C-alpha beads as a LAMMPS data file, in Angstrom:
LAMMPS data file: protein, C-alpha beads

478 atoms
477 bonds

1 atom types
1 bond types

-500.0 500.0 xlo xhi
-500.0 500.0 ylo yhi
-500.0 500.0 zlo zhi

Masses

1 110.0

Atoms # bond

1 1 1 47.253 -31.634 22.348
2 1 1 44.486 -30.822 19.846
3 1 1 45.495 -29.063 16.649
4 1 1 43.153 -26.401 15.197
5 1 1 42.929 -24.959 11.736
6 1 1 45.255 -22.011 11.582
7 1 1 44.773 -18.839 9.548
8 1 1 47.333 -16.922 7.537
9 1 1 49.516 -14.266 9.109
10 1 1 47.974 -10.855 8.511
11 1 1 51.324 -9.311 7.601
12 1 1 52.390 -12.106 5.231
13 1 1 52.653 -10.914 1.618
14 1 1 51.669 -13.235 -1.230
15 1 1 53.648 -13.615 -4.391
16 1 1 50.514 -13.879 -6.525
17 1 1 47.707 -11.636 -5.147
18 1 1 44.183 -13.179 -5.393
19 1 1 41.905 -11.951 -8.148
20 1 1 38.747 -10.319 -6.719
21 1 1 36.598 -12.304 -9.139
22 1 1 37.767 -15.531 -7.450
23 1 1 35.921 -14.563 -4.265
24 1 1 32.544 -14.289 -6.044
25 1 1 31.224 -17.670 -7.159
26 1 1 29.206 -18.251 -10.318
27 1 1 26.106 -18.913 -8.215
28 1 1 26.436 -15.716 -6.185
29 1 1 23.276 -13.517 -6.467
30 1 1 25.454 -10.450 -6.922
31 1 1 26.150 -11.623 -10.474
32 1 1 22.432 -11.303 -11.292
33 1 1 22.450 -7.682 -10.100
34 1 1 25.486 -6.967 -12.259
35 1 1 24.003 -8.652 -15.345
36 1 1 20.579 -7.026 -14.954
37 1 1 21.877 -3.458 -14.643
38 1 1 24.417 -3.938 -17.441
39 1 1 21.585 -4.940 -19.807
40 1 1 19.499 -1.829 -19.023
41 1 1 19.489 1.218 -21.267
42 1 1 19.766 3.734 -18.439
43 1 1 19.576 6.690 -20.813
44 1 1 16.257 5.486 -22.200
45 1 1 14.916 4.763 -18.703
46 1 1 15.544 8.371 -17.729
47 1 1 18.481 8.103 -15.327
48 1 1 20.457 11.294 -14.847
49 1 1 24.160 11.746 -15.684
50 1 1 24.461 8.736 -17.959
51 1 1 26.499 10.947 -20.273
52 1 1 29.365 12.514 -18.348
53 1 1 30.026 16.231 -18.686
54 1 1 33.223 17.306 -20.376
55 1 1 34.095 19.759 -17.600
56 1 1 34.063 19.627 -13.822
57 1 1 34.789 16.830 -11.394
58 1 1 33.853 13.372 -12.736
59 1 1 30.830 11.725 -11.104
60 1 1 29.734 8.137 -10.630
61 1 1 27.959 6.376 -13.461
62 1 1 24.304 5.741 -12.483
63 1 1 24.824 2.005 -13.114
64 1 1 27.199 1.884 -10.138
65 1 1 24.686 3.479 -7.787
66 1 1 21.752 1.427 -9.098
67 1 1 23.725 -1.782 -8.527
68 1 1 24.529 -0.585 -5.004
69 1 1 20.867 0.062 -4.195
70 1 1 19.582 -3.220 -5.652
71 1 1 22.239 -5.129 -3.700
72 1 1 21.308 -3.179 -0.564
73 1 1 17.593 -3.924 -0.829
74 1 1 18.322 -7.592 -1.587
75 1 1 20.293 -7.772 1.649
76 1 1 18.102 -5.587 3.906
77 1 1 20.479 -2.617 3.764
78 1 1 18.312 0.380 2.823
79 1 1 20.042 3.285 4.608
80 1 1 22.431 5.397 2.529
81 1 1 24.879 5.580 5.465
82 1 1 24.872 1.807 5.897
83 1 1 25.367 1.366 2.153
84 1 1 28.386 3.684 2.340
85 1 1 29.822 1.536 5.141
86 1 1 29.199 -1.721 3.284
87 1 1 30.817 -0.407 0.093
88 1 1 34.066 0.015 2.029
89 1 1 34.117 -3.410 3.709
90 1 1 31.841 -5.813 1.826
91 1 1 33.740 -8.067 -0.573
92 1 1 30.698 -8.662 -2.807
93 1 1 30.134 -4.924 -3.151
94 1 1 33.817 -4.358 -3.903
95 1 1 33.398 -6.797 -6.788
96 1 1 30.061 -5.342 -7.910
97 1 1 31.167 -1.686 -7.748
98 1 1 34.717 -2.344 -8.983
99 1 1 36.036 -1.086 -5.635
100 1 1 34.269 2.255 -5.903
101 1 1 32.847 3.581 -2.614
102 1 1 30.439 6.557 -2.977
103 1 1 29.694 8.668 0.087
104 1 1 26.258 8.544 1.741
105 1 1 25.101 11.881 0.306
106 1 1 25.842 10.791 -3.259
107 1 1 23.945 7.542 -2.573
108 1 1 20.934 9.324 -1.056
109 1 1 20.816 11.932 -3.833
110 1 1 20.751 9.206 -6.478
111 1 1 17.590 7.631 -5.012
112 1 1 15.958 11.055 -4.656
113 1 1 16.789 12.249 -8.179
114 1 1 16.162 9.050 -10.157
115 1 1 12.771 7.894 -8.908
116 1 1 11.244 7.543 -12.373
117 1 1 14.213 5.577 -13.678
118 1 1 14.145 3.200 -10.689
119 1 1 10.408 2.561 -11.204
120 1 1 11.014 1.770 -14.878
121 1 1 13.876 -0.573 -13.938
122 1 1 11.448 -2.411 -11.637
123 1 1 8.942 -2.554 -14.493
124 1 1 11.643 -3.847 -16.849
125 1 1 12.309 -6.824 -14.578
126 1 1 8.592 -7.701 -14.576
127 1 1 8.632 -7.581 -18.386
128 1 1 11.637 -9.931 -18.311
129 1 1 9.609 -12.324 -16.120
130 1 1 6.742 -12.081 -18.598
131 1 1 9.048 -12.947 -21.489
132 1 1 10.228 -15.978 -19.499
133 1 1 6.574 -17.117 -19.402
134 1 1 6.176 -16.679 -15.660
135 1 1 2.618 -15.292 -15.940
136 1 1 1.109 -17.865 -18.298
137 1 1 -2.057 -18.430 -16.218
138 1 1 -3.020 -14.753 -16.117
139 1 1 -4.496 -14.971 -12.591
140 1 1 -3.532 -12.356 -10.006
141 1 1 -4.526 -11.638 -6.421
142 1 1 -5.036 -7.967 -5.615
143 1 1 -4.744 -6.591 -2.099
144 1 1 -3.533 -3.614 -0.113
145 1 1 -1.421 -3.455 3.025
146 1 1 -0.639 -0.577 5.372
147 1 1 3.036 0.367 5.641
148 1 1 4.093 2.753 8.394
149 1 1 5.165 6.220 7.284
150 1 1 7.794 8.507 8.801
151 1 1 5.104 10.283 10.815
152 1 1 3.963 9.470 14.350
153 1 1 0.345 9.702 15.469
154 1 1 1.410 12.622 17.681
155 1 1 2.193 14.637 14.547
156 1 1 -1.081 13.783 12.823
157 1 1 -4.231 15.844 13.386
158 1 1 -7.875 15.170 12.597
159 1 1 -10.887 17.337 13.482
160 1 1 -11.771 15.059 16.405
161 1 1 -8.233 15.081 17.767
162 1 1 -7.991 18.878 17.487
163 1 1 -11.329 19.302 19.289
164 1 1 -10.323 16.881 22.054
165 1 1 -7.010 18.657 22.603
166 1 1 -8.709 22.065 22.630
167 1 1 -11.177 20.841 25.278
168 1 1 -8.352 19.513 27.445
169 1 1 -6.301 22.723 27.131
170 1 1 -9.332 24.888 27.911
171 1 1 -9.911 22.795 31.051
172 1 1 -6.287 23.377 32.079
173 1 1 -6.641 27.122 31.494
174 1 1 -9.773 27.216 33.652
175 1 1 -7.959 25.297 36.366
176 1 1 -5.000 27.697 36.444
177 1 1 -7.265 30.765 36.313
178 1 1 -9.062 29.482 39.429
179 1 1 -5.718 28.785 41.044
180 1 1 -4.559 32.297 40.186
181 1 1 -7.685 33.753 41.847
182 1 1 -6.947 31.680 44.923
183 1 1 -3.337 32.868 44.917
184 1 1 -4.512 36.489 44.885
185 1 1 -6.648 35.888 47.999
186 1 1 -3.936 34.132 49.959
187 1 1 -0.350 34.826 50.729
188 1 1 1.736 32.329 48.762
189 1 1 5.421 32.324 47.777
190 1 1 6.342 34.399 44.734
191 1 1 7.832 31.365 42.966
192 1 1 4.446 29.619 43.152
193 1 1 2.714 32.647 41.616
194 1 1 5.294 32.764 38.824
195 1 1 4.869 29.053 38.092
196 1 1 1.070 29.394 37.794
197 1 1 1.382 32.416 35.492
198 1 1 3.986 30.680 33.315
199 1 1 1.809 27.592 32.915
200 1 1 -1.226 29.721 32.156
201 1 1 0.704 31.609 29.487
202 1 1 1.938 28.339 27.942
203 1 1 -1.546 26.811 27.776
204 1 1 -2.991 29.990 26.245
205 1 1 -0.301 29.873 23.572
206 1 1 -0.987 26.187 23.013
207 1 1 -4.725 26.894 22.691
208 1 1 -4.023 29.383 19.913
209 1 1 -1.857 26.835 18.099
210 1 1 -4.551 24.169 18.351
211 1 1 -7.284 26.514 17.153
212 1 1 -5.148 27.388 14.138
213 1 1 -4.493 23.672 13.522
214 1 1 -8.241 23.008 13.680
215 1 1 -8.819 25.626 10.962
216 1 1 -6.085 24.042 8.808
217 1 1 -7.546 20.537 9.276
218 1 1 -11.092 21.620 8.420
219 1 1 -9.836 23.391 5.292
220 1 1 -7.923 20.289 4.133
221 1 1 -9.722 18.094 1.534
222 1 1 -9.051 14.949 3.600
223 1 1 -9.900 16.657 6.922
224 1 1 -6.532 15.454 8.159
225 1 1 -3.020 16.894 8.419
226 1 1 0.299 15.079 8.907
227 1 1 3.146 17.370 9.928
228 1 1 6.222 15.202 9.251
229 1 1 5.071 13.540 6.023
230 1 1 2.201 15.587 4.547
231 1 1 1.195 12.771 2.161
232 1 1 0.765 10.104 4.875
233 1 1 -2.701 9.467 6.336
234 1 1 -4.174 7.986 9.497
235 1 1 -5.746 4.705 8.338
236 1 1 -7.250 1.650 10.010
237 1 1 -4.955 -1.373 10.032
238 1 1 -5.905 -5.057 10.119
239 1 1 -6.217 -5.190 13.929
240 1 1 -8.551 -2.150 13.761
241 1 1 -5.921 0.129 15.253
242 1 1 -5.153 3.432 13.544
243 1 1 -1.732 4.215 12.187
244 1 1 -0.189 6.959 10.073
245 1 1 0.787 5.057 6.958
246 1 1 0.530 4.443 3.223
247 1 1 -1.665 1.781 1.649
248 1 1 0.416 -0.239 -0.816
249 1 1 -1.631 -1.858 -3.572
250 1 1 -0.222 -4.898 -5.349
251 1 1 -1.247 -7.524 -7.885
252 1 1 0.562 -10.828 -7.311
253 1 1 0.697 -13.739 -9.762
254 1 1 -0.909 -16.837 -8.228
255 1 1 1.450 -19.260 -10.012
256 1 1 4.860 -17.989 -8.885
257 1 1 3.944 -15.276 -6.348
258 1 1 5.723 -12.589 -8.353
259 1 1 4.524 -8.999 -7.960
260 1 1 3.137 -7.987 -11.352
261 1 1 2.423 -4.364 -10.458
262 1 1 2.105 -2.155 -7.393
263 1 1 1.152 1.368 -6.433
264 1 1 1.386 3.639 -3.399
265 1 1 -1.853 5.212 -2.137
266 1 1 -3.053 6.905 1.056
267 1 1 -6.683 5.765 0.851
268 1 1 -8.524 2.525 1.600
269 1 1 -8.924 -0.413 -0.810
270 1 1 -12.424 0.372 -2.079
271 1 1 -12.296 1.844 -5.570
272 1 1 -8.867 0.381 -6.460
273 1 1 -9.960 -2.881 -8.126
274 1 1 -10.487 -1.625 -11.688
275 1 1 -7.372 0.566 -11.624
276 1 1 -5.117 -2.261 -10.405
277 1 1 -6.697 -4.655 -12.927
278 1 1 -5.922 -2.220 -15.737
279 1 1 -2.302 -1.845 -14.559
280 1 1 -2.014 -5.646 -14.497
281 1 1 -3.359 -5.927 -18.045
282 1 1 -0.777 -3.407 -19.223
283 1 1 2.081 -5.253 -17.513
284 1 1 0.997 -8.680 -18.791
285 1 1 0.119 -7.273 -22.232
286 1 1 -3.167 -9.185 -22.245
287 1 1 -6.795 -8.423 -21.370
288 1 1 -8.042 -11.914 -20.507
289 1 1 -6.868 -11.981 -16.908
290 1 1 -8.631 -12.960 -13.678
291 1 1 -8.273 -10.794 -10.584
292 1 1 -9.036 -12.092 -7.082
293 1 1 -9.750 -9.666 -4.235
294 1 1 -11.249 -9.649 -0.746
295 1 1 -14.523 -8.051 0.326
296 1 1 -12.820 -4.719 1.039
297 1 1 -12.715 -4.182 -2.739
298 1 1 -16.382 -4.928 -3.359
299 1 1 -17.909 -2.037 -5.267
300 1 1 -20.547 -2.506 -7.936
301 1 1 -19.152 0.318 -10.052
302 1 1 -15.642 -1.134 -9.792
303 1 1 -16.781 -4.645 -10.677
304 1 1 -18.634 -3.330 -13.746
305 1 1 -15.585 -1.266 -14.764
306 1 1 -13.334 -4.322 -14.370
307 1 1 -15.625 -6.464 -16.525
308 1 1 -15.749 -3.689 -19.128
309 1 1 -11.941 -3.892 -19.321
310 1 1 -12.318 -7.466 -20.565
311 1 1 -11.087 -9.068 -17.334
312 1 1 -12.829 -11.482 -15.001
313 1 1 -12.955 -10.692 -11.309
314 1 1 -13.917 -12.656 -8.192
315 1 1 -14.683 -10.525 -5.137
316 1 1 -16.621 -11.449 -2.015
317 1 1 -19.665 -9.286 -1.329
318 1 1 -20.019 -7.294 1.864
319 1 1 -23.354 -7.015 3.662
320 1 1 -23.726 -3.307 4.392
321 1 1 -27.455 -3.454 5.073
322 1 1 -28.640 -2.116 8.423
323 1 1 -31.932 -4.026 8.273
324 1 1 -31.027 -6.612 10.901
325 1 1 -29.969 -3.921 13.361
326 1 1 -33.412 -2.349 12.868
327 1 1 -35.085 -5.699 13.504
328 1 1 -36.523 -6.089 9.996
329 1 1 -35.990 -8.528 7.135
330 1 1 -32.597 -8.426 5.450
331 1 1 -32.316 -7.926 1.684
332 1 1 -31.393 -11.598 1.301
333 1 1 -34.976 -12.568 2.283
334 1 1 -36.285 -11.036 -0.959
335 1 1 -35.930 -13.247 -4.036
336 1 1 -35.446 -11.697 -7.468
337 1 1 -37.145 -13.399 -10.425
338 1 1 -35.302 -12.326 -13.607
339 1 1 -37.861 -13.753 -16.046
340 1 1 -40.573 -11.476 -14.631
341 1 1 -38.332 -8.660 -13.351
342 1 1 -39.984 -8.785 -9.924
343 1 1 -39.037 -9.460 -6.317
344 1 1 -40.893 -11.963 -4.127
345 1 1 -41.126 -10.665 -0.562
346 1 1 -41.045 -12.921 2.574
347 1 1 -44.860 -12.872 2.612
348 1 1 -44.929 -14.306 -0.935
349 1 1 -46.191 -11.108 -2.597
350 1 1 -44.823 -9.756 -5.875
351 1 1 -42.936 -6.430 -5.793
352 1 1 -43.202 -4.705 -9.181
353 1 1 -40.601 -2.544 -10.931
354 1 1 -42.260 0.855 -10.519
355 1 1 -39.648 3.507 -11.248
356 1 1 -35.969 4.275 -11.822
357 1 1 -33.794 6.570 -9.736
358 1 1 -30.147 7.606 -9.369
359 1 1 -28.377 7.298 -6.019
360 1 1 -24.635 7.847 -5.460
361 1 1 -24.088 7.758 -9.216
362 1 1 -25.888 4.422 -9.669
363 1 1 -29.003 3.905 -11.789
364 1 1 -31.430 1.868 -9.678
365 1 1 -34.783 0.263 -10.425
366 1 1 -37.214 0.554 -7.486
367 1 1 -39.604 -2.320 -6.679
368 1 1 -42.591 -2.194 -4.297
369 1 1 -46.221 -3.263 -3.867
370 1 1 -48.174 -0.622 -1.977
371 1 1 -51.454 -2.550 -1.746
372 1 1 -49.862 -5.785 -0.532
373 1 1 -47.776 -3.965 2.074
374 1 1 -50.812 -2.131 3.411
375 1 1 -52.630 -5.388 4.271
376 1 1 -49.538 -7.456 5.176
377 1 1 -49.676 -9.337 8.511
378 1 1 -45.878 -9.284 8.959
379 1 1 -45.431 -5.643 7.962
380 1 1 -43.724 -4.778 11.264
381 1 1 -40.983 -7.316 10.414
382 1 1 -40.462 -5.773 6.995
383 1 1 -40.423 -1.985 7.448
384 1 1 -40.357 0.571 10.241
385 1 1 -42.415 3.046 8.195
386 1 1 -46.068 3.457 9.154
387 1 1 -47.200 4.591 5.710
388 1 1 -44.613 3.806 3.054
389 1 1 -44.223 0.258 1.634
390 1 1 -40.978 -1.698 1.754
391 1 1 -38.915 -0.840 -1.298
392 1 1 -36.184 -2.864 -3.011
393 1 1 -33.596 -1.089 -5.112
394 1 1 -31.760 -2.967 -7.836
395 1 1 -28.824 -1.687 -9.846
396 1 1 -29.461 -1.930 -13.590
397 1 1 -26.215 -3.950 -13.988
398 1 1 -26.860 -6.137 -10.936
399 1 1 -27.083 -9.270 -13.103
400 1 1 -23.375 -8.981 -13.942
401 1 1 -22.443 -8.688 -10.265
402 1 1 -24.662 -11.666 -9.423
403 1 1 -23.041 -13.748 -12.168
404 1 1 -19.654 -12.918 -10.647
405 1 1 -20.855 -14.052 -7.199
406 1 1 -22.145 -17.290 -8.710
407 1 1 -18.743 -17.971 -10.290
408 1 1 -17.139 -17.299 -6.925
409 1 1 -19.518 -19.718 -5.198
410 1 1 -18.533 -22.402 -7.726
411 1 1 -14.834 -21.864 -6.910
412 1 1 -14.676 -22.229 -3.088
413 1 1 -10.879 -22.444 -3.095
414 1 1 -10.562 -18.857 -4.395
415 1 1 -10.346 -17.072 -0.978
416 1 1 -7.604 -19.478 0.157
417 1 1 -5.612 -18.997 -3.069
418 1 1 -5.955 -15.227 -2.792
419 1 1 -4.782 -15.140 0.813
420 1 1 -1.843 -17.497 0.281
421 1 1 -0.750 -15.537 -2.780
422 1 1 -0.930 -11.852 -1.952
423 1 1 -0.108 -11.809 1.762
424 1 1 3.218 -13.619 1.371
425 1 1 5.012 -10.760 -0.474
426 1 1 3.715 -8.142 1.987
427 1 1 4.965 -10.138 4.957
428 1 1 8.351 -10.724 3.349
429 1 1 8.900 -7.082 2.421
430 1 1 7.809 -5.832 5.853
431 1 1 10.280 -8.227 7.462
432 1 1 13.042 -6.800 5.258
433 1 1 12.026 -3.242 6.130
434 1 1 12.076 -3.800 9.882
435 1 1 9.897 -2.043 12.444
436 1 1 10.259 1.433 10.935
437 1 1 9.104 0.459 7.407
438 1 1 9.586 3.470 5.109
439 1 1 12.698 5.630 5.483
440 1 1 11.621 8.405 3.107
441 1 1 8.760 10.916 2.963
442 1 1 6.250 12.133 0.372
443 1 1 4.613 10.145 -2.417
444 1 1 7.481 10.503 -4.889
445 1 1 10.193 9.205 -2.565
446 1 1 8.049 6.508 -0.939
447 1 1 7.111 5.218 -4.419
448 1 1 10.789 5.012 -5.349
449 1 1 11.594 3.155 -2.142
450 1 1 8.730 0.712 -2.710
451 1 1 9.882 0.048 -6.277
452 1 1 13.304 -0.967 -4.965
453 1 1 11.680 -3.350 -2.479
454 1 1 9.485 -4.885 -5.204
455 1 1 12.438 -5.243 -7.572
456 1 1 14.473 -6.969 -4.847
457 1 1 11.561 -9.241 -3.939
458 1 1 10.908 -10.285 -7.554
459 1 1 14.622 -10.859 -8.108
460 1 1 14.810 -13.180 -5.097
461 1 1 11.723 -15.075 -6.219
462 1 1 13.207 -15.592 -9.689
463 1 1 16.453 -16.860 -8.135
464 1 1 14.420 -19.421 -6.181
465 1 1 12.448 -20.435 -9.281
466 1 1 15.241 -20.598 -11.887
467 1 1 18.501 -20.577 -9.980
468 1 1 21.217 -17.920 -10.146
469 1 1 23.157 -19.158 -13.158
470 1 1 20.073 -19.853 -15.292
471 1 1 18.571 -16.446 -14.477
472 1 1 21.878 -14.693 -15.191
473 1 1 22.035 -16.419 -18.572
474 1 1 18.396 -15.508 -19.355
475 1 1 19.066 -11.862 -18.510
476 1 1 22.108 -11.689 -20.786
477 1 1 20.328 -13.440 -23.640
478 1 1 17.139 -11.399 -23.225

Bonds

1 1 1 2
2 1 2 3
3 1 3 4
4 1 4 5
5 1 5 6
6 1 6 7
7 1 7 8
8 1 8 9
9 1 9 10
10 1 10 11
11 1 11 12
12 1 12 13
13 1 13 14
14 1 14 15
15 1 15 16
16 1 16 17
17 1 17 18
18 1 18 19
19 1 19 20
20 1 20 21
21 1 21 22
22 1 22 23
23 1 23 24
24 1 24 25
25 1 25 26
26 1 26 27
27 1 27 28
28 1 28 29
29 1 29 30
30 1 30 31
31 1 31 32
32 1 32 33
33 1 33 34
34 1 34 35
35 1 35 36
36 1 36 37
37 1 37 38
38 1 38 39
39 1 39 40
40 1 40 41
41 1 41 42
42 1 42 43
43 1 43 44
44 1 44 45
45 1 45 46
46 1 46 47
47 1 47 48
48 1 48 49
49 1 49 50
50 1 50 51
51 1 51 52
52 1 52 53
53 1 53 54
54 1 54 55
55 1 55 56
56 1 56 57
57 1 57 58
58 1 58 59
59 1 59 60
60 1 60 61
61 1 61 62
62 1 62 63
63 1 63 64
64 1 64 65
65 1 65 66
66 1 66 67
67 1 67 68
68 1 68 69
69 1 69 70
70 1 70 71
71 1 71 72
72 1 72 73
73 1 73 74
74 1 74 75
75 1 75 76
76 1 76 77
77 1 77 78
78 1 78 79
79 1 79 80
80 1 80 81
81 1 81 82
82 1 82 83
83 1 83 84
84 1 84 85
85 1 85 86
86 1 86 87
87 1 87 88
88 1 88 89
89 1 89 90
90 1 90 91
91 1 91 92
92 1 92 93
93 1 93 94
94 1 94 95
95 1 95 96
96 1 96 97
97 1 97 98
98 1 98 99
99 1 99 100
100 1 100 101
101 1 101 102
102 1 102 103
103 1 103 104
104 1 104 105
105 1 105 106
106 1 106 107
107 1 107 108
108 1 108 109
109 1 109 110
110 1 110 111
111 1 111 112
112 1 112 113
113 1 113 114
114 1 114 115
115 1 115 116
116 1 116 117
117 1 117 118
118 1 118 119
119 1 119 120
120 1 120 121
121 1 121 122
122 1 122 123
123 1 123 124
124 1 124 125
125 1 125 126
126 1 126 127
127 1 127 128
128 1 128 129
129 1 129 130
130 1 130 131
131 1 131 132
132 1 132 133
133 1 133 134
134 1 134 135
135 1 135 136
136 1 136 137
137 1 137 138
138 1 138 139
139 1 139 140
140 1 140 141
141 1 141 142
142 1 142 143
143 1 143 144
144 1 144 145
145 1 145 146
146 1 146 147
147 1 147 148
148 1 148 149
149 1 149 150
150 1 150 151
151 1 151 152
152 1 152 153
153 1 153 154
154 1 154 155
155 1 155 156
156 1 156 157
157 1 157 158
158 1 158 159
159 1 159 160
160 1 160 161
161 1 161 162
162 1 162 163
163 1 163 164
164 1 164 165
165 1 165 166
166 1 166 167
167 1 167 168
168 1 168 169
169 1 169 170
170 1 170 171
171 1 171 172
172 1 172 173
173 1 173 174
174 1 174 175
175 1 175 176
176 1 176 177
177 1 177 178
178 1 178 179
179 1 179 180
180 1 180 181
181 1 181 182
182 1 182 183
183 1 183 184
184 1 184 185
185 1 185 186
186 1 186 187
187 1 187 188
188 1 188 189
189 1 189 190
190 1 190 191
191 1 191 192
192 1 192 193
193 1 193 194
194 1 194 195
195 1 195 196
196 1 196 197
197 1 197 198
198 1 198 199
199 1 199 200
200 1 200 201
201 1 201 202
202 1 202 203
203 1 203 204
204 1 204 205
205 1 205 206
206 1 206 207
207 1 207 208
208 1 208 209
209 1 209 210
210 1 210 211
211 1 211 212
212 1 212 213
213 1 213 214
214 1 214 215
215 1 215 216
216 1 216 217
217 1 217 218
218 1 218 219
219 1 219 220
220 1 220 221
221 1 221 222
222 1 222 223
223 1 223 224
224 1 224 225
225 1 225 226
226 1 226 227
227 1 227 228
228 1 228 229
229 1 229 230
230 1 230 231
231 1 231 232
232 1 232 233
233 1 233 234
234 1 234 235
235 1 235 236
236 1 236 237
237 1 237 238
238 1 238 239
239 1 239 240
240 1 240 241
241 1 241 242
242 1 242 243
243 1 243 244
244 1 244 245
245 1 245 246
246 1 246 247
247 1 247 248
248 1 248 249
249 1 249 250
250 1 250 251
251 1 251 252
252 1 252 253
253 1 253 254
254 1 254 255
255 1 255 256
256 1 256 257
257 1 257 258
258 1 258 259
259 1 259 260
260 1 260 261
261 1 261 262
262 1 262 263
263 1 263 264
264 1 264 265
265 1 265 266
266 1 266 267
267 1 267 268
268 1 268 269
269 1 269 270
270 1 270 271
271 1 271 272
272 1 272 273
273 1 273 274
274 1 274 275
275 1 275 276
276 1 276 277
277 1 277 278
278 1 278 279
279 1 279 280
280 1 280 281
281 1 281 282
282 1 282 283
283 1 283 284
284 1 284 285
285 1 285 286
286 1 286 287
287 1 287 288
288 1 288 289
289 1 289 290
290 1 290 291
291 1 291 292
292 1 292 293
293 1 293 294
294 1 294 295
295 1 295 296
296 1 296 297
297 1 297 298
298 1 298 299
299 1 299 300
300 1 300 301
301 1 301 302
302 1 302 303
303 1 303 304
304 1 304 305
305 1 305 306
306 1 306 307
307 1 307 308
308 1 308 309
309 1 309 310
310 1 310 311
311 1 311 312
312 1 312 313
313 1 313 314
314 1 314 315
315 1 315 316
316 1 316 317
317 1 317 318
318 1 318 319
319 1 319 320
320 1 320 321
321 1 321 322
322 1 322 323
323 1 323 324
324 1 324 325
325 1 325 326
326 1 326 327
327 1 327 328
328 1 328 329
329 1 329 330
330 1 330 331
331 1 331 332
332 1 332 333
333 1 333 334
334 1 334 335
335 1 335 336
336 1 336 337
337 1 337 338
338 1 338 339
339 1 339 340
340 1 340 341
341 1 341 342
342 1 342 343
343 1 343 344
344 1 344 345
345 1 345 346
346 1 346 347
347 1 347 348
348 1 348 349
349 1 349 350
350 1 350 351
351 1 351 352
352 1 352 353
353 1 353 354
354 1 354 355
355 1 355 356
356 1 356 357
357 1 357 358
358 1 358 359
359 1 359 360
360 1 360 361
361 1 361 362
362 1 362 363
363 1 363 364
364 1 364 365
365 1 365 366
366 1 366 367
367 1 367 368
368 1 368 369
369 1 369 370
370 1 370 371
371 1 371 372
372 1 372 373
373 1 373 374
374 1 374 375
375 1 375 376
376 1 376 377
377 1 377 378
378 1 378 379
379 1 379 380
380 1 380 381
381 1 381 382
382 1 382 383
383 1 383 384
384 1 384 385
385 1 385 386
386 1 386 387
387 1 387 388
388 1 388 389
389 1 389 390
390 1 390 391
391 1 391 392
392 1 392 393
393 1 393 394
394 1 394 395
395 1 395 396
396 1 396 397
397 1 397 398
398 1 398 399
399 1 399 400
400 1 400 401
401 1 401 402
402 1 402 403
403 1 403 404
404 1 404 405
405 1 405 406
406 1 406 407
407 1 407 408
408 1 408 409
409 1 409 410
410 1 410 411
411 1 411 412
412 1 412 413
413 1 413 414
414 1 414 415
415 1 415 416
416 1 416 417
417 1 417 418
418 1 418 419
419 1 419 420
420 1 420 421
421 1 421 422
422 1 422 423
423 1 423 424
424 1 424 425
425 1 425 426
426 1 426 427
427 1 427 428
428 1 428 429
429 1 429 430
430 1 430 431
431 1 431 432
432 1 432 433
433 1 433 434
434 1 434 435
435 1 435 436
436 1 436 437
437 1 437 438
438 1 438 439
439 1 439 440
440 1 440 441
441 1 441 442
442 1 442 443
443 1 443 444
444 1 444 445
445 1 445 446
446 1 446 447
447 1 447 448
448 1 448 449
449 1 449 450
450 1 450 451
451 1 451 452
452 1 452 453
453 1 453 454
454 1 454 455
455 1 455 456
456 1 456 457
457 1 457 458
458 1 458 459
459 1 459 460
460 1 460 461
461 1 461 462
462 1 462 463
463 1 463 464
464 1 464 465
465 1 465 466
466 1 466 467
467 1 467 468
468 1 468 469
469 1 469 470
470 1 470 471
471 1 471 472
472 1 472 473
473 1 473 474
474 1 474 475
475 1 475 476
476 1 476 477
477 1 477 478
């Protein structure tokens, strides 16, 4: 007969009860959470109720609730109700919270009321990483990723969607009006007449609601309204589908894949490069950084602004020209000669700098050669105009953008480094979040939730880089 390992009797008392600390090893990640929060000045970070009131029922110290949330996000437990459950049964949490077990409302209220403090705690951990020399290379990859909001596409309205729904409802109303006329001419059961009238009344009411929604949408600055989460927006995702979401911007260190800074937006990537570069400079406390980004960030104004900040940037250029679709020469067929400040057209003629104009806030020099264009044998391949010559417009700071593109061409590994760096954290965090992604609504709460995810991600990365005991020691000594 085979003997198996036998457990202890559940009703057997022990003479010397185990110490709770014995169940949590020195290499347990929960010790990092405890050390990190204990070293924070919660009063200075702006957490509420750090100083207890002298009257009334005592409340929980914010350190207890912050430890609970960091532990939860490290272990993919983001719901306040699930955190309440875990606090009552999870041995690690019993050790971390000293056997305190807040109710779910207290837990949820803490996250809602201490958003600024949680963001600063996240920032404090990045500063700790900086002091441990994690960002010595000063190279970051910047990218954005769409995270689903608590708002379905059904509860999001654009002008097009409102118009389409109005057209469909008007068609239904016309259908039931015709059916009602037919009912009047024929003898039909009363219940059928009532059903037609009820449906007609419902569609007329619905038409009024949609017409009102159309007015609201057209009056909105973004021409879009989300009913469940007013701050969420319908944006294109990577597979070109549309989803109601937030666009999370992040700058990730290429050496250790730590998230240096992040921000929550509801717009696309274009126009975010300089702002994210500036945030990175502030977090790293240095100006001489290099930011890598994909072609979605290419904007001449943004590149110039980034260079003016003292940073270097490498961004692929997008070809937005419609020349090829028109069947004429693309801009790339025209060669700029900087020593003469002229363009050489495909026919070999010189296009002279004739004037300067401003378009979309950019100062542009305009190059053309009216006489050469008039007699050109390949004119029909160059312009669709019968009278006007082909014109080339050049931004007055184009040389700086071209120098950036030349540096990028000399570093062919840059796109691979960028992709391998910045997409890893997004994928990891989305896996932790699950299919629903965000649990909260509005910018303020979503930003708080994202800060907790980033803090948990960076903490896990540092555990992998340094080990639990070494990181715990560095936190206590820092």
